N, C-alpha and C positions, 0 to 999 in steps of 0.2 A: 502493500499499499504506500503511494507516494504521500510524502508529507510537505505541505505547502508552507509558505512564509507565515510566520505568526504577525500578529499587528504590530509589535513592538519591533520587528525586523523590516517590515514595510515602511515604518516610521524613520528607521535610522538611514535605510536608502535613500527616503525621498529627502531627507535632513542633508545627506552627502551629495546629492544632486544640487541642492539648492545652493550649497556653499560653493560647490563647482562652478555653478551657472553663475553665482556672483561675481567669483574670482575672473571668471572670463569677460564679464561686461564689464566691471571695473578696468582691465586691461585694455582691452577694445576701446571704452570711452577716452581713456587716457592717451591711446595711440592716436585717435582722430583729433584731440585737441592739441596735441604735439605735432601732427602734421599741419593743422592750420594755422598754428604759431608760426612753423617754419617756413610756410609757404607766403605767410604775410610780411616776414623778414626779409625774405629773398624779394619780394616786389619792392620793398623801400629800397634796398641797393639797387634794382634795375629801372626804378623810377627815377631815382637821384642820377644815375647814370644817364637816363633818355633826356632829363633836362639840361644836364651839363653838355650831352652832344649836340643839343638843341642849340644851346649858347655856342659853341665851337662851329657849328655850321652857317648859324643865320646871323651871327655877329651880336646878337643881343638875346637878353632874356625872353620869355614869352611875355606876354602885353602885359599882364599883372604883376610880375616880378619887376618888369623895366620900369614901370611907373612908380612903385614903391621904392626902388633902388634910386630913384631920380628925386623922391622927397623924404629920404628917411629922416625920422628924429629921434631914433632911438638904434643903439647897436643892432638889434635884431627885430624882426617881427614876423609874428605867427600869421597867416593867412586864414580868413574864414573860410568856411566850407564851401561857397559859391564861388570865391576868388581861386582856391585850389581846383575845383572843377573846371573853371577856364585854362588854367595852367596845364593840367592833364588832358584837356581836350586839344590844346596847341600841340603839346608833345604826341600822345598816343595818336593823333589823327594826321600826322604826317603820314604813318603808313597807310591811309585811306584816303589822301588827297583833300583832307578836310583841316580846317584850322588855318592859321595864319601863316603857316609855315609855306616858303617858295620850293620848296621841295617834298618829292613823295617817299622818301626812304623810311623803313619802319626804324624808330629810335628806340620802340621798348616792345617786348611781347606782351600784348594784351591779353593774351589768353588766360593768364592767370588772374587778372582782373575780377573784383566781384564787383557788380555795378544795381544801380538802382534807379528808379524814376524819380526825379529832382521833386516831382510833386508831391511825392510820398514821403520825401524826409525833409524838405525844407532848408533854412540856412541858418538853424538854430547850432551854437557849437556844445550846448549842452544837451544831450539826449539821456536813454537809461544806460545804465552800466554794463558793459559786456560780462562782467562778475558779479551778479544779482547777489550772492550769499555773503558778500563782504563789501558793503558800499563805501566804507571808510576808507579801504585801502585803493590807492590810487592805481586804476586799471584802465583799458581802453574804453572811450565812449563810444557807443552807438550812435546812429544818425539821430540828430534832432527829430523833434516830433515821436519820439519813441521807439522802440525796437521795430525794424522792419525787415522783411525777408530781401535778400538779394538774390541775384542770378549770376552765372558766370558770364562774361563777357561774350566768349563763343555764342553761348546760347541765346543772348539777347540780340546779337546781330545774324543768327542763323535765319535764311530764306525759309518761311513756311513755317517758324517756329511759333509755338503756342503762344509765348511772351517774347514780343520784339521791344526793343527802346531805342527810338530815333538817338541818333549819336547826340547831337544838340540837346537832349533831354537827360542825358546818363549823369548821375552821381557815381563819381568811383571810389573804390574802396576795397575793403577786402572781408571775408568771412570771420565773425569774432571767434576766438578759439574756444572760448567758455559756453557761448550758446548759442553760435552759428549765425547769430544776425549780421545783416550789414553794417558794418563799421568805417568810420571814416579815416583816411589817411591826413596826415598833417605836414605841412610845408612851412618852413621856417627859413627866412632870408636873413643872413649875416652881413649887415651892411659893411663892417668894417674888413672882413675876409672877402667879401663880393662873394659869397656862395651860397649854396642852398642845400638844406637837409630834408628828408623826409622820414616821419617816424609814424607809427601806430599808434602811440601814446600821445594823446594831446595835453595843452596846458593844463594845470591843476586848476580845477573848476570848483573845488569843494569851497 
């Protein structure tokens, strides 16, 4: 006569499966967050290089930076989200024959960018936190007007795609490592060094 599992044995098995499932899930979530973070950092570097390449080829900065450089009243200036979007449109648009650049050479690989419709995110510097569990810790800020979902640049420009965003209406950013929502890149111009930096961590708005 075959002996089946007792209730205690079944509960033990279920508990073990639950523990193992929790470990796997935690590891998977950590890997996703780490991947998002690395992708965002890589895009910061790529965008900085793209802006520098624009300057080298055009002989001047994108319009928003050039105007600020000629009227600086401080050592550094962090651009508003709308100003940053116009800068990215100039630089990213080079590869698509758009923007103010006189050439069409692609200066930055835009496929890794995360975009959102401008009408959905507005021009606010303060949005919700990427890290909702600890709002006192300085972290990446999501887009103004609250947290919004974004899509990959390639998906937004895909012909026949479900969600297409006109290039002129794009807000440029990245996927927040913590919550996966659309977050802003921040551009800072250093007047003394005549240089530009791109970061995924905005000014301290607390």
